[in-house]
Structure formats: structure tokens, C-alpha cells
TIVEXDO-447354 format. One record per residue (C-alpha): residue in one letter; y, x, z. Coordinates in nm, 4 decimals. Example, Ala and Ser with C-alpha at 12.3 -4.5 7.8 and 13.67 -1.06 7.14 Angstrom:
<nodes>
("A" (-0.4500 1.2300 0.7800))
("S" (-0.1060 1.3670 0.7140))
</nodes>
This chain:
<nodes>
("M" (10.5570 -16.2063 1.3632))
("K" (10.2644 -16.4450 1.3288))
("K" (10.0239 -16.1493 1.3243))
("T" (10.1766 -16.0116 1.6411))
("Y" (10.1489 -16.3509 1.8111))
("K" (9.7846 -16.3837 1.7135))
("Y" (9.7112 -16.0313 1.8435))
("L" (9.8759 -16.1015 2.1790))
("T" (9.6937 -16.4337 2.2064))
("S" (9.3584 -16.2650 2.1366))
("C" (9.4271 -15.9996 2.3995))
("A" (9.5121 -16.2663 2.6538))
("V" (9.1883 -16.4524 2.5830))
("V" (8.9804 -16.1338 2.6172))
("F" (9.1601 -16.0497 2.9434))
("L" (9.0886 -16.3957 3.0828))
("M" (8.7231 -16.3660 2.9796))
("L" (8.6892 -16.0276 3.1477))
("T" (8.8533 -16.1606 3.4611))
("A" (8.6213 -16.4592 3.4640))
("C" (8.3172 -16.2309 3.4177))
("E" (8.4296 -16.0133 3.7060))
("E" (8.4294 -16.3047 3.9469))
("G" (8.0866 -16.3296 4.1084))
("F" (7.9690 -16.0163 3.9259))
("D" (7.8114 -15.8577 4.2369))
("E" (7.6293 -16.1756 4.3328))
("L" (7.5123 -16.2340 3.9768))
("N" (7.3691 -15.8832 3.9452))
("T" (7.2045 -15.8623 4.2879))
("N" (6.8367 -15.9513 4.3076))
("P" (6.8183 -16.2003 4.5985))
("V" (6.4590 -16.1070 4.6848))
("R" (6.4846 -15.7292 4.6549))
("L" (6.5032 -15.5268 4.9770))
("L" (6.8283 -15.3364 5.0254))
("S" (6.6958 -15.1541 5.3325))
("L" (6.3601 -15.0952 5.4991))
("E" (6.2535 -15.1417 5.8587))
("P" (6.1815 -14.7884 5.9910))
("T" (5.8768 -14.9112 6.1868))
("Y" (5.7116 -15.0132 5.8621))
("Q" (5.8124 -14.6839 5.7025))
("L" (5.6419 -14.5012 5.9897))
("N" (5.3260 -14.7097 5.9486))
("Y" (5.3196 -14.6531 5.5734))
("A" (5.3589 -14.2780 5.6268))
("I" (5.0721 -14.2749 5.8769))
("I" (4.8413 -14.4645 5.6399))
("E" (4.9321 -14.2301 5.3536))
("S" (4.8463 -13.9310 5.5740))
("A" (4.4739 -14.0051 5.5398))
("P" (4.3121 -13.7133 5.3519))
("V" (4.2896 -13.7808 4.9788))
("Y" (4.0342 -13.6942 4.7109))
("G" (4.1867 -13.3471 4.6613))
("N" (4.0662 -13.2788 5.0137))
("L" (3.7146 -13.2539 4.8675))
("T" (3.8215 -13.0364 4.5756))
("Y" (3.9669 -12.7599 4.7879))
("E" (3.9910 -12.7665 5.1687))
("T" (3.6502 -12.9116 5.2542))
("T" (3.4832 -12.6827 5.0021))
("I" (3.6726 -12.3662 5.1035))
("V" (3.5441 -12.4025 5.4612))
("K" (3.1902 -12.4656 5.3301))
("Q" (3.1372 -12.8178 5.4589))
("M" (3.0892 -12.9826 5.1191))
("I" (3.0448 -12.8664 4.7615))
("T" (3.0201 -12.9956 4.4049))
("P" (2.8606 -12.7972 4.1228))
("F" (3.0539 -12.9940 3.8630))
("Q" (3.3495 -12.8577 3.6696))
("G" (3.6358 -13.0489 3.5073))
("V" (3.8317 -13.2664 3.7502))
("G" (3.6154 -13.1287 4.0315))
("T" (3.7074 -12.7671 3.9593))
("G" (3.8629 -12.6048 4.2629))
("G" (3.7195 -12.4325 4.5667))
("N" (3.3689 -12.4744 4.4244))
("L" (3.4539 -12.2156 4.1590))
("N" (3.7444 -12.0457 4.3405))
("Q" (3.9656 -12.1486 4.0511))
("D" (4.3271 -12.2677 4.0276))
("N" (4.3141 -12.6285 3.9110))
("R" (4.6800 -12.7340 3.9305))
("S" (4.6041 -13.0981 3.8689))
("A" (4.4261 -13.0867 4.2064))
("T" (4.6308 -12.8326 4.4049))
("Q" (4.9270 -13.0694 4.3868))
("A" (4.7535 -13.3494 4.5827))
("N" (4.8997 -13.2716 4.9264))
("W" (5.2420 -13.2028 4.7748))
("Q" (5.2725 -13.5300 4.5864))
("D" (5.1387 -13.7386 4.8723))
("G" (5.3415 -13.5526 5.1331))
("Y" (5.6800 -13.5626 4.9639))
("R" (5.6683 -13.8762 4.7484))
("R" (5.5046 -14.1109 4.9958))
("I" (5.5100 -13.9742 5.3485))
("L" (5.8283 -13.7725 5.3949))
("K" (6.0432 -13.9891 5.1694))
("N" (5.9842 -14.2801 5.4039))
("I" (6.0004 -14.0874 5.7294))
("I" (6.3247 -13.9073 5.6466))
("D" (6.4854 -14.2298 5.5272))
("G" (6.3763 -14.4022 5.8484))
("I" (6.5163 -14.1210 6.0627))
("E" (6.8467 -14.1370 5.8773))
("A" (6.8729 -14.5105 5.9401))
("I" (6.8394 -14.4950 6.3206))
("E" (6.9289 -14.1375 6.4141))
("N" (7.2429 -14.2452 6.5971))
("D" (7.1164 -14.5782 6.7297))
("P" (7.0842 -14.5574 7.1116))
("E" (6.8714 -14.8736 7.1111))
("R" (6.5913 -14.7188 6.9025))
("T" (6.5356 -14.3751 7.0515))
("N" (6.1593 -14.4122 7.0918))
("L" (6.1074 -14.5089 6.7286))
("Y" (6.3366 -14.2246 6.6255))
("N" (6.1278 -13.9721 6.8161))
("M" (5.8003 -14.1172 6.6889))
("L" (5.9312 -14.0614 6.3370))
("R" (6.0227 -13.7039 6.4263))
("I" (5.6705 -13.6388 6.5550))
("W" (5.5101 -13.7730 6.2387))
("R" (5.7560 -13.5794 6.0228))
("A" (5.6344 -13.2634 6.1988))
("H" (5.2721 -13.3597 6.1269))
("A" (5.3516 -13.4013 5.7568))
("F" (5.5375 -13.0716 5.7325))
("I" (5.2598 -12.8850 5.9144))
("T" (5.0111 -13.0019 5.6502))
("L" (5.2438 -12.9082 5.3642))
("T" (5.3473 -12.5639 5.4853))
("D" (4.9900 -12.4790 5.5865))
("T" (4.8845 -12.5653 5.2316))
("Y" (5.1564 -12.3913 5.0299))
("G" (5.3524 -12.1628 5.2629))
("D" (5.7270 -12.1709 5.1919))
("I" (5.8293 -12.5263 5.0999))
("P" (6.1380 -12.7523 5.0905))
("Y" (6.2127 -12.8364 5.4538))
("T" (6.5781 -12.8652 5.5506))
("E" (6.6696 -13.0228 5.2151))
("A" (6.3477 -13.2211 5.1659))
("G" (6.3736 -13.5967 5.1186))
("R" (6.7506 -13.5834 5.0627))
("G" (6.7504 -13.6889 4.6971))
("F" (6.8324 -14.0555 4.7545))
("L" (7.0422 -13.9900 5.0647))
("E" (7.2545 -13.7015 4.9393))
("G" (7.1647 -13.6397 4.5759))
("T" (6.9777 -13.3168 4.6599))
("N" (6.7331 -13.3248 4.3701))
("F" (6.6509 -12.9545 4.3620))
("P" (6.5837 -12.8638 4.7265))
("K" (6.5672 -12.5037 4.8399))
("Y" (6.2469 -12.3599 4.9852))
("D" (6.2614 -12.2488 5.3475))
("P" (6.0547 -11.9568 5.4809))
("Q" (5.7473 -12.0665 5.6716))
("E" (5.8509 -11.8684 5.9755))
("F" (6.1727 -12.0715 5.9988))
("I" (5.9821 -12.3960 5.9374))
("Y" (5.7303 -12.3336 6.2138))
("R" (5.9898 -12.2321 6.4692))
("D" (6.1862 -12.5481 6.3960))
("I" (5.8726 -12.7655 6.4101))
("L" (5.7898 -12.6241 6.7546))
("N" (6.1365 -12.7101 6.8809))
("E" (6.1269 -13.0543 6.7174))
("L" (5.7919 -13.1457 6.8687))
("E" (5.8943 -13.0264 7.2125))
("A" (6.2224 -13.2193 7.2037))
("A" (6.0816 -13.5390 7.0488))
("S" (5.7844 -13.5540 7.2871))
("A" (6.0024 -13.4996 7.5931))
("A" (6.2549 -13.7617 7.4795))
("L" (6.0011 -14.0461 7.4529))
("D" (6.0641 -14.2883 7.7395))
("P" (5.8511 -14.5965 7.8263))
("S" (6.1584 -14.7612 7.9818))
("K" (6.3407 -14.7670 7.6482))
("D" (6.2818 -14.9505 7.3180))
("E" (5.9374 -15.0937 7.2491))
("V" (5.7644 -15.0446 6.9141))
("P" (5.4643 -15.2789 6.9372))
("Q" (5.4006 -15.2820 6.5608))
("D" (5.3098 -14.9128 6.5321))
("I" (4.9577 -14.8831 6.3925))
("L" (4.8484 -14.5826 6.5974))
("Y" (4.9053 -14.6937 6.9551))
("S" (5.0645 -15.0408 6.9379))
("G" (5.3784 -14.9055 7.0995))
("D" (5.2159 -14.7162 7.3890))
("I" (5.4822 -14.4507 7.4473))
("D" (5.2656 -14.2456 7.6831))
("Q" (5.0063 -14.2083 7.4079))
("W" (5.2763 -14.1056 7.1620))
("K" (5.3891 -13.8398 7.4101))
("R" (5.0337 -13.7086 7.4317))
("L" (5.0124 -13.7020 7.0518))
("G" (5.3409 -13.5107 7.0306))
("Y" (5.2298 -13.2503 7.2831))
("S" (4.8861 -13.2217 7.1178))
("L" (5.0574 -13.1499 6.7860))
("L" (5.2765 -12.8977 6.9663))
("L" (4.9601 -12.7232 7.0901))
("R" (4.8202 -12.7254 6.7345))
("A" (5.1410 -12.5767 6.5927))
("A" (5.1639 -12.3175 6.8695))
("M" (4.8087 -12.1941 6.8141))
("R" (4.8829 -12.1408 6.4426))
("L" (5.0943 -11.8436 6.5470))
("S" (4.8147 -11.6663 6.7366))
("K" (4.7859 -11.3895 6.4735))
("V" (5.1514 -11.3399 6.3920))
("D" (5.3562 -11.4124 6.7074))
("V" (5.1526 -11.4087 7.0272))
("A" (5.4517 -11.4504 7.2586))
("T" (5.5737 -11.7680 7.0875))
("A" (5.2199 -11.9048 7.0579))
("Q" (5.1677 -11.8567 7.4300))
("E" (5.5080 -12.0012 7.5217))
("F" (5.4624 -12.3253 7.3327))
("A" (5.0902 -12.3658 7.4059))
("S" (5.1831 -12.3571 7.7739))
("K" (5.4655 -12.6081 7.7187))
("A" (5.2312 -12.8425 7.5323))
("I" (4.9628 -12.8435 7.8001))
("N" (5.2153 -12.8780 8.0803))
("G" (5.3735 -13.1679 7.8915))
("G" (5.0429 -13.3547 7.8754))
("V" (4.8040 -13.3556 7.5785))
("M" (4.5357 -13.6070 7.4779))
("E" (4.3137 -13.7219 7.7623))
("S" (4.0358 -13.9157 7.5872))
("N" (3.9217 -14.0481 7.2496))
("E" (4.1496 -14.3457 7.3116))
("D" (4.4360 -14.1086 7.2290))
("N" (4.3018 -14.0125 6.8849))
("A" (4.5461 -14.0482 6.5958))
("V" (4.3337 -14.2391 6.3472))
("V" (4.3897 -14.4595 6.0430))
("R" (4.1523 -14.7543 6.0677))
("H" (4.0822 -14.8514 5.7094))
("N" (3.9927 -15.1998 5.5896))
("A" (3.9600 -15.3875 5.2617))
("D" (4.3367 -15.3680 5.2078))
("Y" (4.3782 -14.9986 5.2943))
("R" (4.0555 -14.8276 5.1966))
("N" (3.9588 -14.4729 5.2822))
("P" (4.0577 -14.2582 4.9790))
("V" (3.7681 -14.0165 5.0231))
("G" (3.5146 -14.2914 5.0856))
("T" (3.6380 -14.4892 4.7857))
("N" (3.5787 -14.1917 4.5561))
("L" (3.2424 -14.1080 4.7075))
("N" (3.1272 -14.4656 4.6490))
("G" (3.2680 -14.4814 4.2975))
("G" (3.2435 -14.2474 4.0041))
("Q" (3.2163 -13.9393 4.2277))
("A" (2.9097 -14.0642 4.4179))
("P" (2.6535 -13.8178 4.2725))
("F" (2.8906 -13.5223 4.2490))
("Y" (2.9465 -13.4072 4.6113))
("Y" (2.6901 -13.2551 4.8484))
("L" (2.6833 -13.1104 5.1973))
("D" (2.7130 -12.7325 5.1955))
("E" (2.4130 -12.5182 5.2830))
("D" (2.6026 -12.3298 5.5549))
("F" (2.7165 -12.6490 5.7266))
("V" (2.3723 -12.8103 5.7219))
("S" (2.2023 -12.4889 5.8337))
("F" (2.4368 -12.4458 6.1300))
("L" (2.3649 -12.7977 6.2543))
("Q" (1.9893 -12.7622 6.1998))
("T" (1.9653 -12.4223 6.3663))
("N" (2.1355 -12.5545 6.6787))
("D" (1.9433 -12.8851 6.6899))
("D" (2.2734 -13.0667 6.6592))
("P" (2.2243 -13.4454 6.6825))
("R" (2.5316 -13.4986 6.4635))
("L" (2.3376 -13.4013 6.1508))
("E" (2.1378 -13.7254 6.1506))
("V" (2.4644 -13.9203 6.1738))
("I" (2.6399 -13.7287 5.8959))
("A" (2.3761 -13.6631 5.6315))
("V" (2.1428 -13.8376 5.3920))
("R" (1.9063 -13.6944 5.1309))
("Y" (1.7621 -13.8901 4.8419))
("I" (1.4146 -13.7444 4.8168))
("G" (1.3008 -13.7032 4.4575))
("A" (1.6211 -13.8241 4.2892))
("L" (1.6490 -13.6983 3.9317))
("S" (1.9954 -13.8384 3.8687))
("G" (2.2844 -14.0058 4.0434))
("G" (2.1453 -14.3428 3.9453))
("E" (1.8252 -14.2647 4.1356))
("Q" (2.0074 -14.2005 4.4639))
("T" (1.8942 -14.5316 4.6074))
("E" (1.8340 -14.6521 4.9613))
("E" (1.4596 -14.6778 4.9007))
("I" (1.4270 -14.2969 4.8927))
("A" (1.6969 -14.2152 5.1497))
("D" (1.5975 -13.9845 5.4357))
("R" (1.8401 -13.9294 5.7266))
("S" (1.6183 -13.7184 5.9499))
("A" (1.7517 -13.3761 6.0459))
("E" (1.4447 -13.1885 5.9273))
("A" (1.4673 -13.3381 5.5776))
("Q" (1.8193 -13.2144 5.5066))
("I" (1.8816 -12.9319 5.2582))
("G" (2.2392 -12.8241 5.1920))
("M" (2.3531 -12.7091 4.8488))
("P" (2.4373 -12.3376 4.8217))
("Q" (2.7702 -12.2250 4.6776))
("G" (2.8144 -11.9987 4.3768))
("F" (2.6663 -12.2236 4.1110))
("D" (2.7793 -12.4809 3.8584))
("N" (2.5836 -12.7820 3.7371))
("T" (2.3894 -12.5637 3.4919))
("T" (2.3097 -12.2613 3.7070))
("I" (2.2172 -12.4739 4.0114))
("V" (1.9223 -12.6299 3.8252))
("P" (1.6735 -12.3409 3.8675))
("V" (1.7981 -12.2864 4.2257))
("A" (1.7095 -12.6456 4.3138))
("E" (1.3714 -12.6123 4.1455))
("A" (1.2982 -12.2932 4.3391))
("A" (1.3771 -12.4799 4.6624))
("G" (1.1125 -12.7371 4.5711))
("L" (1.3592 -13.0144 4.4881))
("A" (1.3099 -13.2634 4.2073))
("S" (1.6654 -13.1843 4.0922))
("F" (1.9982 -13.0862 4.2428))
("Y" (2.0608 -13.4593 4.2949))
("S" (1.8137 -13.4287 4.5825))
("Y" (2.0375 -13.2064 4.7964))
("S" (2.1855 -13.3574 5.1128))
("Q" (2.5047 -13.5606 5.0918))
("L" (2.7610 -13.7092 5.3256))
("D" (2.6168 -14.0529 5.3951))
("R" (2.8185 -14.2974 5.1860))
("R" (2.7037 -14.5862 5.4049))
("R" (2.8458 -14.4289 5.7202))
("L" (3.0942 -14.1374 5.7341))
("G" (3.1561 -14.1711 5.3604))
("H" (3.2087 -14.5481 5.3724))
("P" (3.5179 -14.6878 5.1914))
("E" (3.6322 -14.8437 5.5190))
("A" (3.5446 -14.5492 5.7420))
("P" (3.8281 -14.4317 5.9684))
("S" (4.0431 -14.1289 5.8845))
("Y" (4.0961 -13.9106 6.1901))
("L" (4.4089 -13.6945 6.1854))
("V" (4.4586 -13.5510 6.5365))
("T" (4.1795 -13.5833 6.7908))
("Y" (4.1034 -13.5347 7.1568))
("S" (3.8104 -13.3140 7.0559))
("Q" (4.0296 -13.0780 6.8530))
("T" (4.2914 -13.0715 7.1276))
("S" (4.0333 -12.9865 7.3948))
("L" (3.8975 -12.7004 7.1859))
("L" (4.2443 -12.5587 7.1226))
("W" (4.3140 -12.5840 7.4931))
("A" (3.9848 -12.4036 7.5599))
("E" (4.1021 -12.1167 7.3394))
("A" (4.4464 -12.1086 7.5008))
("A" (4.2853 -12.1024 7.8453))
("F" (4.0470 -11.8241 7.7401))
("R" (4.3422 -11.6197 7.6152))
("G" (4.5159 -11.6719 7.9495))
("W" (4.7970 -11.8739 7.7957))
("A" (4.7320 -12.1944 7.9875))
("P" (4.5497 -12.3232 8.2944))
("G" (4.2000 -12.4659 8.2695))
("N" (3.8366 -12.3593 8.2582))
("P" (3.7490 -12.2542 7.8988))
("A" (3.3799 -12.3451 7.9384))
("D" (3.4568 -12.6946 8.0670))
("L" (3.7160 -12.7570 7.7958))
("Y" (3.4730 -12.6301 7.5304))
("T" (3.2060 -12.8726 7.6499))
("Q" (3.4643 -13.1502 7.6669))
("G" (3.5589 -13.0898 7.3029))
("I" (3.1992 -13.1058 7.1817))
("E" (3.1215 -13.4172 7.3824))
("A" (3.4378 -13.5919 7.2599))
("H" (3.3471 -13.5397 6.8948))
("M" (2.9920 -13.6603 6.9428))
("Q" (3.1213 -13.9730 7.1171))
("Q" (3.3869 -14.0216 6.8482))
("L" (3.1167 -14.0580 6.5827))
("A" (3.0225 -14.4003 6.7205))
("N" (3.3382 -14.5423 6.5599))
("W" (3.2139 -14.5067 6.2016))
("P" (3.0332 -14.7886 6.0159))
("G" (2.6566 -14.8093 6.0502))
("E" (2.4343 -14.6510 6.3116))
("T" (2.6341 -14.3430 6.4062))
("E" (2.6156 -14.3301 6.7836))
("V" (2.4940 -14.0097 6.9471))
("S" (2.3274 -14.0952 7.2772))
("Q" (2.4509 -13.9461 7.6026))
("D" (2.1094 -13.7878 7.6562))
("E" (2.1389 -13.6091 7.3208))
("I" (2.4914 -13.4972 7.4075))
("N" (2.3804 -13.3641 7.7467))
("A" (2.0904 -13.1749 7.5932))
("Y" (2.3088 -13.0166 7.3263))
("V" (2.5838 -12.8941 7.5590))
("A" (2.3213 -12.7627 7.8042))
("N" (2.1573 -12.5609 7.5268))
("N" (2.4856 -12.4359 7.3774))
("P" (2.7001 -12.3041 7.6641))
("L" (3.0058 -12.0871 7.6128))
("E" (2.8817 -11.7278 7.6230))
("A" (3.0702 -11.4184 7.7335))
("G" (3.1931 -11.2163 7.4371))
("Q" (3.1407 -11.5080 7.1946))
("E" (3.4133 -11.7423 7.3180))
("L" (3.6519 -11.7386 7.0225))
("E" (3.3737 -11.7719 6.7668))
("Q" (3.2001 -12.0545 6.9507))
("I" (3.5178 -12.2510 7.0197))
("N" (3.6451 -12.2275 6.6640))
("T" (3.3062 -12.2922 6.5062))
("Q" (3.2901 -12.6151 6.7044))
("Y" (3.6433 -12.6894 6.5834))
("W" (3.5044 -12.6558 6.2301))
("V" (3.2388 -12.9200 6.2992))
("S" (3.4840 -13.1429 6.4853))
("S" (3.7257 -13.1314 6.1907))
("L" (3.4780 -13.2534 5.9282))
("L" (3.6686 -13.4737 5.6793))
("I" (4.0044 -13.3501 5.8132))
("G" (4.0136 -13.0840 5.5444))
("P" (4.3694 -12.9488 5.5818))
("E" (4.3153 -12.8872 5.9542))
("A" (3.9661 -12.7386 5.9156))
("W" (4.0961 -12.4973 5.6508))
("A" (4.4083 -12.4010 5.8453))
("N" (4.2114 -12.3199 6.1601))
("F" (3.9537 -12.1278 5.9567))
("R" (4.2274 -11.9023 5.8172))
("R" (4.3909 -11.8623 6.1567))
("S" (4.0807 -11.7902 6.3620))
("G" (3.8438 -11.6356 6.1068))
("F" (3.5669 -11.8730 6.2163))
("P" (3.3113 -11.9973 6.1341))
("N" (3.1683 -11.6687 6.0172))
("V" (3.0434 -11.7713 5.6726))
("A" (2.9897 -11.5765 5.3517))
("P" (3.2417 -11.6257 5.0689))
("N" (3.1627 -11.8299 4.7608))
("P" (3.0042 -11.5845 4.5108))
("Y" (3.0814 -11.7844 4.1934))
("P" (3.1273 -11.5261 3.9146))
("G" (3.4250 -11.6976 3.7472))
("S" (3.6549 -11.6745 4.0500))
("D" (4.0330 -11.6530 4.0104))
("L" (4.0543 -11.4597 4.3377))
("K" (4.1469 -11.0937 4.2942))
("T" (4.2275 -10.9610 4.6417))
("E" (4.0734 -11.2091 4.8875))
("D" (3.7250 -11.3410 4.9634))
("F" (3.8527 -11.6937 5.0383))
("I" (4.1358 -11.9068 4.9032))
("R" (4.4363 -11.8523 5.1335))
("R" (4.6823 -12.1111 4.9936))
("L" (4.7133 -12.3648 4.7131))
("T" (4.9538 -12.3201 4.4249))
("Y" (5.2762 -12.5144 4.3716))
("P" (5.2708 -12.8170 4.1348))
("D" (5.3595 -12.7581 3.7704))
("S" (5.6391 -13.0136 3.8111))
("E" (5.8127 -12.7813 4.0597))
("L" (5.7733 -12.4846 3.8271))
("T" (5.9427 -12.6889 3.5566))
("V" (6.2295 -12.8680 3.7327))
("N" (6.2941 -12.6541 4.0418))
("K" (6.2034 -12.3114 3.9088))
("E" (6.4987 -12.1231 4.0563))
("N" (6.4040 -12.2238 4.4096))
("V" (6.0332 -12.1670 4.3452))
("D" (6.1088 -11.8170 4.2191))
("E" (6.3092 -11.7415 4.5320))
("A" (6.0151 -11.8540 4.7446))
("T" (5.7546 -11.6510 4.5553))
("N" (5.9760 -11.3409 4.5579))
("R" (5.9852 -11.3722 4.9355))
("Q" (5.6313 -11.4917 5.0063))
("G" (5.4275 -11.3394 4.7269))
("P" (5.2901 -11.4548 4.3895))
("D" (5.2049 -11.8200 4.3341))
("L" (4.8327 -11.7469 4.3505))
("L" (4.5322 -11.8610 4.5511))
("D" (4.5038 -11.5149 4.7141))
("T" (4.8569 -11.4995 4.8575))
("R" (4.8600 -11.5242 5.2358))
("I" (5.1159 -11.7445 5.4051))
("W" (5.3317 -11.6144 5.6926))
("W" (5.1107 -11.7056 5.9894))
("D" (4.7986 -11.5799 5.8061))
("R" (4.9129 -11.2167 5.7680))
</nodes>
């Protein structure tokens, strides 16, 4: 009996202790300074900042389109050797899903049904479209409808949607979101692009709609024409004041500029084809973009004392060589070493606090010029072509250092380079190539779509390419092949092998 009494007493004590512990449990185990929710405006701003092109932009996109090149292997292996370096091909994926879309989709979920925040909601939709355009242009079929739903719904293994479906939905999303923006509704003064100017956001949305529409010019002419017309009628960018640009500072430094001023400083050079095009056409932008360290024998000797920024001094590095085979090529060109080839000027366009342009008035004008030439939209193609060139030359004044191109130089260039009959598509899209310098994903996408500029493929003998002259897509991250293999396999069975040669839907 005594044992039974003791047992019951012990149980009662334990019960009372558990009850006491339960009281205030939630308060005790809640961090009072940890955020339980995020303000969607700040999520939008973070996503915009994270959209600045990253270091992988140099490894593949910028090199594929022959704007820049490195002869070095290892971490720099990529488009320079036409090889599949999966530690680098994943750059857009990881940045796009883990940083950009995770925040945008969460922000959309938070205010989707809030009638007091419709402008912010539609701004988020526009930037979501921008992020998905970059991702699907890079990889083809990707998670779209189920992307970013891990925290919200527990969807940890999202399915891959066909690119055709993705693009058609993006077109509808951009049209609807742009039209729904209303200056009479909620203000969003903290947005880092336009400080809440809704009219500018509308112009950005319609400019992105034009960009997305023109992607379909090879694969679906009717839809491309339909939405290009809608975009221009809706109202696209009107000046460089409308540019979508991340203005970097000491707190948010330019990822490309940071690398080019750090350990990667002596590794990247301007491509021979890019430099030659600018020189041949007496383009005043070359003296703003380039620098050559005359006589440098190593990266350590690339000092300001031997820097030459004149157009005539520039010599671009040819593709097809590594850091061993380029040595005799440089010697044959009369250079002290390959460290004497021209580079992106790290004190100006390659500065750690240089701006990152994402969608520009120049690009938009050139796309409109093409649409007008094709008869898809109103406007004079020659005037729009000139407008696009002039806008990019004027845009250069916003970089650090002495980067302004004078109006006299601009006038002389456009007078000497008019749009010529029979050459319209090549000229427009070659200027788009120049205008998109340092916006690698866009330069590469338009190169695949248009076929311009007309440049020779990289002849490096160790290429992984088997059926194509140029890299047509980047491969999926190894992490996806490991944890989401079933959905990856479904995508590759539909799209084609997970290789650099496989063409995405709009590039057929």
C-alpha cells in the first residue's frame, strides 16, 4: 500500500511539473528579436540587388558572346574552353532560386489578397518574371509553378515546367501586372529602382514584355508579334531615367567588380572580336571600356603607371587558347606577355561600386527597332536604332571615373553608322550586343535568338560541344541531379540531354 501511495504521489508531482512547464512555454521559446514575417517591400529590394550579374557571368555568358575571355583553367573553366564546369553553371540557379525567387514568392504570398497593396503586389510580379526569364533562358525547362513553395507548402521537390508553358505564362503575367499598376493606389516610396514611381514601373513591365515577346521570334512569330505590339502600345522606357539599375556602394558592392579587383584581377581580358569591332567602327566607347597595361609581364605589373586607355593601343585576346598555348600567340603579336592584352578597366566599368544595369532604355529601343523593322509595331527602325546607340553611349557617363562620351562623338558615330538596307537585323542586334556588355544573361540570350553578332566560334581543341558551335544552355546543378532527379529526368526526356549543346525551346 505504501508503495502504491508513493507511486501515485510521484506521478502527481511529475504532472504538476509538466503543467508548470507548459505555462509560458510559447513565450519562453520565442526569440523576442527574431523576425516572424518580412516586409515585402524589403524582399523586393533584396531580390533586385541580388539580380546583379555574378562572377559566373564572366565564366560563361560574357565569354560565349565573345566580349571577355580568360585563358586560365580551374575555377575559370567554362566558355573559354567550351567545357561543362558544374561548379560554375549553377551560379544563376543558386542565386535565382535561393535568394531572388524565395523572397519574391514569399512577398507575393503575403499580400496577394490585400486590396491596399496592389501596386507592390504587381511590382513583385514584374520582378518575378525578370528572374524567371533569366533562369529559363539559362537552363530551359525549370521549376516554375511549384518554385519557391518549400516553406509555404512543403513542396521540396518541385516539378519542371516546359519552357513553352513558362514563356506563355510570363507574357500574360507581365501584361496583366503592368496594366494593373495604378498611380492613384498604394505608394511604395522605399523601392530602390524608382522610389515608388508607378509610371516608371509600368514602363519597366512593358519593356520586359517586349523583351520576352522578342524571344519568340524564331519559334512563334504570331505570339511574338502580338505581345511586342501590346508592349509598345502599353508604353516602354522613354529615357535613361527609366533604366533598371542596381547602384552599388560600399555596403552592396558589384559582384563582378569585386572579383575583378581581387584575386581575379589579372585573369580576365577583353575579347579580340569585341575590341576589333569597336576599333573598326571608330567607336568612342572603346576608350571608356578598355585599358591595356603596356609591357606587363605579370598581374602584379598591371599598374597605373603603364596603363594606356587610347583606342589605338587596345589589343583583344583571341579565343581558343589556355594560359600555356596563349604565350607564343602573345609573343607573335609583339606583346611582352599575355598580361599585356586589353582588359575591362577596373577603375571604371569594372569598379567594385560600378552600377549593374539589368533592363535599359538602349536595349528597349533596339528591340523596338527590330519589331518595327519586322512590321510588328509602329515606329521608324532607323530612328529607333540611332536612339538605342545614343542611349547606351550616354548611359556610360554613370560609371565611376571619366566615362562620358561627348555629344559630338555620339553624333559623329551615328552619322557614320546608319541603318543600311538589307543589314537591319544584323546591325540592330550587333548594337544590342555592345549595349548589353556586363549584362551577360541578356547578351547571350539575344545572341542565341538573333544569331548576331556574326562571330566565329571558340576553336579550343578540348571542347565538350559535340553538335553545336556555341554553348546553347548551361547544365543543371549537381544538387538537383541528386535530390530532385525524378523531375530532372522528366525535363531532360522532354527537352533533350543535360548538355551544353542542347537547344532550349525558343532556340530551335
